[in-house]
C-alpha positions in Angstrom: -66.9 66.5 7.7 -63.8 64.5 8.8 -60.6 64.4 6.8 -61.1 60.7 6.2 -64.6 61.3 4.8 -63.4 64.1 2.6 -60.5 62.0 1.3 -62.9 59.0 0.7 -65.2 61.4 -1.2 -62.3 62.6 -3.4 -61.2 59.0 -4.0 -64.8 57.7 -4.5 -65.7 60.4 -7.0 -62.5 59.8 -9.0 -63.1 56.1 -8.9 -66.7 56.7 -10.0 -65.5 58.6 -13.0 -62.9 55.9 -13.6 -65.5 53.1 -13.4 -67.8 55.0 -15.8 -64.9 55.2 -18.2 -64.2 51.5 -17.5 -67.8 50.6 -18.4 -67.3 52.7 -21.6 -64.1 50.9 -22.2 -65.8 47.5 -21.9 -68.6 48.7 -24.2 -66.2 49.7 -26.9 -64.2 46.5 -26.5 -67.3 44.4 -26.6 -68.6 46.3 -29.7 -65.2 45.7 -31.4 -64.5 42.1 -30.4 -67.7 40.6 -28.8 -67.1 37.2 -27.2 -64.4 36.1 -29.7 -61.2 34.0 -29.2 -59.1 37.2 -29.7 -60.7 39.0 -26.7 -60.4 35.8 -24.6 -56.6 35.8 -25.5 -56.4 39.5 -24.5 -58.0 39.0 -21.2 -55.7 36.0 -20.3 -52.6 38.0 -21.5 -53.5 40.7 -18.9 -53.4 38.4 -15.9 -49.7 37.3 -15.9 -48.3 40.9 -16.0 -51.0 41.8 -13.3 -49.4 39.1 -11.2 -45.9 40.7 -11.4 -47.3 44.2 -10.7 -49.4 43.1 -7.8 -46.5 41.2 -6.2 -43.8 43.8 -6.4 -45.3 47.2 -7.1 -49.0 47.1 -6.5 -51.0 45.8 -3.6 -48.0 44.2 -1.9 -46.0 47.4 -1.9 -48.8 49.8 -0.9 -49.8 47.8 2.2 -46.2 47.4 3.4 -44.9 50.8 2.2 -47.5 53.3 3.5 -47.4 52.5 7.2 -43.5 52.6 7.3 -43.2 55.6 5.0 -45.9 57.6 6.9 -44.1 56.9 10.2 -40.7 57.7 8.7 -42.2 61.0 7.2 -43.4 62.1 10.6 -40.2 61.3 12.5 -37.4 62.1 10.0 -39.0 64.7 7.6 -39.6 64.8 3.9 -36.0 64.9 2.6 -35.0 61.7 4.3 -38.3 60.1 3.4 -37.6 60.7 -0.3 -34.3 59.0 0.1 -36.1 56.0 1.4 -38.5 56.2 -1.5 -35.5 56.1 -3.9 -34.1 53.0 -2.3 -37.4 51.2 -2.6 -38.0 52.4 -6.1 -34.6 51.3 -7.3 -34.9 47.8 -5.8 -38.4 47.2 -6.9 -37.9 48.4 -10.5 -34.9 46.1 -10.7 -36.9 43.1 -9.4 -39.9 43.9 -11.7 -37.6 44.2 -14.7 -35.9 40.8 -14.0 -39.3 39.1 -13.4 -40.7 40.6 -16.6 -37.8 39.4 -18.7 -38.2 35.9 -17.2 -41.9 35.9 -18.0 -41.2 37.1 -21.6 -38.7 34.3 -22.1 -40.8 31.5 -20.7 -44.1 32.8 -21.9 -44.9 29.9 -24.3 -44.5 27.4 -21.4 -46.4 29.6 -19.0 -49.3 29.8 -21.4 -49.6 26.3 -22.8 -48.5 23.9 -20.1 -51.2 21.9 -18.2 -50.7 24.2 -15.2 -50.3 27.3 -17.3 -52.8 30.1 -17.8 -54.6 28.8 -21.0 -53.9 25.1 -21.6 -57.4 24.7 -23.2 -56.8 27.3 -25.9 -56.0 26.3 -29.5 -52.3 26.6 -30.5 -52.9 29.7 -32.6 -54.8 31.3 -29.7 -52.0 30.4 -27.3 -49.5 32.0 -29.6 -51.6 35.2 -29.6 -51.6 35.2 -25.8 -47.8 34.9 -25.7 -47.4 37.9 -28.1 -49.9 40.1 -26.3 -48.4 39.1 -22.9 -44.9 40.3 -24.0 -46.3 43.6 -25.1 -48.2 44.0 -21.8 -44.9 43.6 -19.9 -44.0 47.2 -21.0 -47.0 48.4 -19.1 -45.9 46.4 -16.1 -42.6 48.2 -15.9 -44.3 51.5 -16.0 -46.7 50.5 -13.3 -43.8 49.4 -11.1 -42.9 53.1 -10.9 -46.4 54.6 -10.8 -47.5 52.2 -8.1 -44.8 53.4 -5.8 -45.6 57.0 -6.6 -49.2 56.3 -5.7 -48.3 54.8 -2.4 -46.0 57.7 -1.5 -48.6 60.3 -2.3 -51.2 58.5 -0.2 -48.7 58.3 2.7 -48.6 62.1 2.4 -52.4 62.0 2.6 -52.6 63.4 -1.0 -55.3 61.4 -2.7 -56.5 63.4 -5.6 -54.0 62.7 -8.4 -53.5 59.0 -7.3 -57.3 58.6 -7.6 -57.4 60.4 -11.0 -54.5 58.3 -12.4 -56.7 55.2 -13.2 -59.0 57.5 -15.2 -56.1 58.3 -17.5 -55.3 54.6 -17.7 -58.8 53.9 -18.9 -58.5 56.8 -21.4 -55.5 55.1 -22.9 -57.4 51.8 -23.3 -60.4 53.5 -24.8 -58.1 55.2 -27.3 -56.7 51.8 -28.1 -60.2 50.3 -28.6 -61.6 53.1 -30.6 -58.7 54.5 -32.6 -56.0 51.8 -32.8 -58.0 48.5 -32.8 -59.9 49.2 -36.0 -56.6 49.3 -37.9 -54.4 47.0 -35.7 -57.0 44.6 -34.3 -56.4 43.1 -30.8 -52.8 44.5 -30.9 -54.1 48.0 -31.0 -56.1 47.4 -27.8 -53.0 46.1 -26.1 -51.0 49.2 -27.2 -53.8 51.2 -25.6 -53.0 49.4 -22.3 -49.3 50.5 -22.6 -50.4 54.1 -23.4 -52.7 54.1 -20.4 -50.0 52.9 -18.0 -47.7 55.7 -19.2 -50.5 58.2 -18.6 -51.1 56.7 -15.1 -47.5 57.6 -14.2 -47.3 61.0 -15.9 -50.4 62.5 -14.4 -49.1 62.0 -10.8 -45.8 63.8 -11.4 -47.1 67.3 -10.5 -48.0 66.1 -7.0 -44.5 64.7 -6.6 -43.1 68.1 -7.5 -45.4 69.8 -5.0 -43.9 67.7 -2.2 -40.3 68.6 -3.3 -39.6 65.1 -4.6 -36.0 64.2 -5.0 -34.8 61.0 -6.5 -31.3 59.6 -5.8 -30.2 56.2 -7.2 -29.5 53.9 -4.4 -29.5 50.1 -3.8 -28.7 50.1 -0.1 -30.5 46.8 0.9 -29.2 47.2 4.5 -31.1 50.3 5.3 -33.2 49.6 8.5 -36.4 51.2 7.2 -36.0 49.4 3.8 -35.6 46.1 5.7 -38.7 46.9 7.7 -40.7 47.4 4.5 -39.3 44.3 2.9 -40.2 42.3 6.1 -43.8 43.5 5.8 -43.7 42.9 2.0 -42.6 39.3 2.4 -45.9 38.1 3.8 -47.9 40.5 1.6 -46.1 39.2 -1.5 -47.2 35.7 -0.6 -50.7 37.0 0.2 -51.0 38.6 -3.2 -49.5 35.6 -4.9 -52.2 33.4 -3.4 -54.9 35.9 -4.6 -53.4 36.0 -8.1 -53.2 32.2 -8.2 -57.0 32.2 -8.0 -57.2 34.5 -11.0 -54.7 32.4 -13.0 -56.6 29.2 -12.1 -59.8 30.9 -13.0 -58.5 31.4 -16.5 -57.0 27.9 -16.5 -60.4 26.4 -15.7 -62.4 28.7 -18.1 -60.0 28.0 -21.0 -61.3 24.4 -20.9 -64.9 25.5 -21.1 -67.1 26.9 -23.9 -65.7 29.9 -25.8 -66.5 33.2 -24.1 -66.2 31.8 -20.6 -62.9 33.7 -19.9 -64.5 36.9 -21.1 -67.7 36.3 -19.0 -65.6 35.9 -15.9 -63.5 39.0 -16.7 -66.5 41.2 -17.4 -68.5 39.8 -14.5 -65.6 40.4 -12.0 -65.2 43.9 -13.4 -68.9 44.7 -12.8 -68.6 43.4 -9.2 -65.5 45.6 -8.7 -67.4 48.8 -9.6 -69.3 48.9 -6.3 -66.4 47.2 -4.4 -64.1 50.0 -5.5 -66.5 52.9 -4.9 -67.5 51.5 -1.5 -64.6 49.5 0.0 -61.5 50.7 -1.7 -62.1 54.4 -1.5 -62.8 54.3 2.3 -60.0 51.8 3.0 -57.4 53.8 1.1 -58.4 57.0 2.9 -58.4 55.2 6.3 -55.1 53.3 6.1 -52.8 56.3 6.9 -55.0 57.3 9.9 -55.1 53.7 11.2 -51.3 53.5 10.9 -51.0 56.8 12.8 -53.4 55.5 15.6 -51.2 52.4 16.0 -47.9 54.2 16.0 -49.2 56.7 18.7 -50.8 53.8 20.7 -54.3 55.3 20.2 -56.1 52.0 20.5 -59.6 53.5 21.3 -59.5 55.7 18.2 -58.3 52.7 16.1 -61.2 50.5 17.3 -63.8 53.3 16.8 -62.6 54.0 13.2 -62.5 50.3 12.3 -65.9 49.6 13.8 -67.5 52.6 12.1 -66.0 51.6 8.8 -67.4 48.1 9.0 -70.9 49.4 9.7 -70.7 51.7 6.7 -69.4 49.0 4.4 -72.2 46.6 5.4 -74.9 49.2 4.7 -73.4 50.3 1.4 -72.6 46.8 0.1 -76.1 45.4 0.6 -77.8 48.2 -1.2 -75.3 48.0 -4.1 -76.0 44.2 -4.4 -79.7 44.8 -4.5 -79.4 47.4 -7.3 -77.1 45.3 -9.4 -79.3 42.2 -9.0 -82.3 44.3 -9.9 -81.2 46.1 -13.0 -78.3 44.3 -14.5 -80.1 41.9 -16.8 -82.2 44.8 -18.3 -79.1 47.0 -18.5 -77.0 44.4 -20.3 -79.8 43.7 -22.8 -80.3 47.4 -23.4 -76.6 48.5 -23.8 -74.8 45.5 -25.3 -75.6 43.7 -28.6 -74.7 40.3 -27.2 -76.4 37.1 -28.3 -79.1 35.8 -25.9 -76.8 33.0 -24.6 -73.8 35.2 -24.1 -75.9 37.8 -22.3 -77.4 35.2 -20.0 -73.9 33.8 -19.3 -72.6 37.3 -18.4 -75.6 38.1 -16.2 -75.5 34.8 -14.2 -71.7 35.0 -13.8 -72.0 38.6 -12.5 -74.7 37.5 -10.1 -72.4 34.8 -8.7 -69.6 37.4 -8.2 -72.0 39.8 -6.6 -72.8 37.2 -3.9 -69.4 38.0 -2.5 -69.5 41.8 -2.7 -70.0 42.3 1.0 -67.0 40.0 1.7 -64.8 41.8 -0.9 -65.6 45.2 0.6 -65.0 44.1 4.2 -61.7 42.6 3.1 -60.5 46.0 1.9 -60.6 47.4 5.4 -59.9 44.2 7.4 -56.6 43.5 5.6 -55.5 47.1 6.0 -56.3 47.0 9.7 -53.8 44.2 10.2 -51.2 46.0 8.1 -51.7 49.2 10.1 -50.7 47.0 13.1 -47.8 45.7 11.0 -49.2 42.2 11.4 -48.7 41.0 7.8 -48.6 37.3 8.6 -52.3 36.9 9.7 -53.8 38.0 6.4 -51.3 35.8 4.6 -52.6 32.6 6.3 -56.2 33.6 5.8 -55.6 34.1 2.1 -53.8 30.7 1.9 -56.9 29.0 3.3 -59.0 30.8 0.7 -56.7 29.8 -2.1 -56.5 26.1 -1.1 -60.3 26.1 -0.8 -60.7 27.7 -4.2 -58.3 25.1 -5.8 -60.1 22.1 -4.2 -63.6 23.3 -5.1 -62.5 24.5 -8.6 -61.0 21.2 -9.5 -64.0 19.3 -8.3 -66.8 21.5 -9.8 -65.6 23.7 -12.7 -66.6 21.3 -15.4 -70.1 20.7 -14.0 -70.8 24.3 -13.1 -69.0 26.3 -15.8 -68.1 30.0 -15.5 -71.0 30.7 -13.2 -69.8 28.0 -10.8 -66.2 29.4 -10.9 -67.5 32.8 -9.9 -69.7 31.4 -7.1 -66.6 29.5 -5.8 -64.7 32.8 -5.7 -67.5 34.4 -3.7 -67.7 31.5 -1.2 -63.9 31.4 -0.6 -63.5 35.2 -0.2 -66.4 35.1 2.3 -64.5 32.4 4.3 -61.4 34.6 4.4 -63.4 37.7 5.5 -65.0 35.8 8.3 -61.6 34.5 9.5 -60.2 38.1 9.6 -63.3 39.5 11.2 -63.3 36.9 14.0 -59.6 37.7 14.7 -60.3 41.4 14.9 -63.6 41.1 16.8 -62.0 41.6 20.3 -60.5 44.9 19.1 -63.9 46.3 17.9 -66.2 48.6 19.8 -70.0 48.9 19.5 -70.4 45.3 18.5 -74.1 45.3 19.1 -74.4 48.3 16.8 -72.7 46.3 14.0 -75.3 43.6 14.4 -78.1 46.2 14.3 -76.6 47.7 11.2 -76.7 44.3 9.5 -80.3 43.6 10.3 -81.5 47.1 9.3 -79.6 46.8 6.0 -81.2 43.4 5.3 -84.6 44.9 6.0 -84.0 47.8 3.7 -82.7 45.5 1.0 -85.9 43.4 1.2 -88.0 46.6 0.7 -85.7 47.6 -2.1 -86.2 44.3 -3.9 -90.0 44.9 -3.7 -89.6 48.4 -5.1 -87.6 47.2 -8.1 -90.1 44.5 -8.8 -92.9 47.1 -8.7 -91.1 49.5 -11.0 -90.3 46.9 -13.7 -93.8 45.3 -13.4 -96.1 48.3 -13.4 -94.1 51.3 -14.5 -94.3 51.0 -18.3 -91.9 53.6 -19.6 -88.6 53.5 -21.6 -86.0 51.2 -20.2 -83.6 54.1 -19.2 -86.4 55.8 -17.2 -87.3 52.5 -15.5 -83.7 51.8 -14.5 -83.2 55.4 -13.3 -86.4 55.4 -11.3 -85.7 52.1 -9.7 -82.2 53.2 -8.6 -83.4 56.6 -7.2 -86.5 55.1 -5.4 -84.6 52.2 -3.8 -81.7 54.4 -2.7 -84.1 57.0 -1.2 -86.1 54.4 0.8 -82.9 52.5 1.8 -81.3 55.6 3.3 -84.2 55.8 5.8 -83.1 52.4 7.2 -79.4 53.3 7.4 -79.5 56.9 8.5 -77.1 56.2 11.4 -74.5 54.7 9.0 -74.8 57.7 6.7 -74.0 60.0 9.6 -71.1 57.7 10.6 -69.6 58.0 7.2 -69.7 61.7 7.3 -67.9 61.7 10.7 -65.6 58.8 10.0 
């Protein structure tokens, strides 16, 4: 087994546990709040702090920081690399704090204005969003530190504790939903978010100590390596801003629709992210340091082979995941959640619309990282800009007629456009292109057979629902592996 595969297994298993906890979290939240205006307000209040975190300390930082930090670690050693970490941490925490204060001050305008996050909510619901948003900014400050810690540990090729950290984040939210919410209502749930963010940071500290972490307060913005990171972060910040704009616009559109639309979009996107994270994110996170090393050492053949193999694996895994979700979701939702028939149907159809973009989402995980490993941050930025403009145009034109399901479908279409653009640009650098096409056709054939198996199980295998779902998943997976045996072997050797 290769180091990348072992790392992706560690990350995937940890993410799997995290997603199971996430599903439990959604179950407890749904049991406590259902599809109420309070939970709509909570979901909207999460998105603005997520924007700040993603811009300065989340996705933007990791993509820009890991390639430079990994290279600096190899050349200069650990002591100097931690000095670089300290400079980045000081600068980004300061920026995040200032941005958080600005959002807290202007929160009423950001929520209620026509271009805000929830202009369609009632005044009392908008006021609740403002209060919850301000509480959530505490979590944003904590994440500004833990996000940098995660990126640093991944640059050291230590993946275990960064992968476990989201599990503790979910534990905090579950605590808020189960223990705090019955007494404090929706505020108890938000305090659970703050607790989870604190646990996310604390659980990674032992790994920092293992690598002889040393922090020294420094704000040297002229440091050449810091400037290199900031140069890469500039385009990445714009890229993440464009992505987050689609989330904010999604809430803006949904707030004008029937009650529960925001929650259906939030839950549906979360369900789609379960396979996306297990398949795409786990492999992409494990692969980025190696891709960066291949580029820095001018190992173009190895770069192309690793990227091509990853694409084949993601195609095979994404299609079977889509088949399984399409096949069992409606039955699972009906069995697990006590939603009304209309809310259950809305959630299922919205999730189906998001699942249409699963393959594109998983491919994006690796395609974007390939460009950042090459330190070509501008190309993904322009591709995401095209996606965002297309989302805005289609959303404004269609959201009222198509509702939450249409908004989710527009998201899937636009992310597919972005994935195609990046894949076309990377296509000359790939190897075994004919094998990629063969992987796609074999995966489609296996998916068609899988659909037939699911239909047969639910039509003729009259047993309890749990047994039906389990049987369908096991049978489909077992048969599908026969079609993609080559990709399974590729994954192990990746």
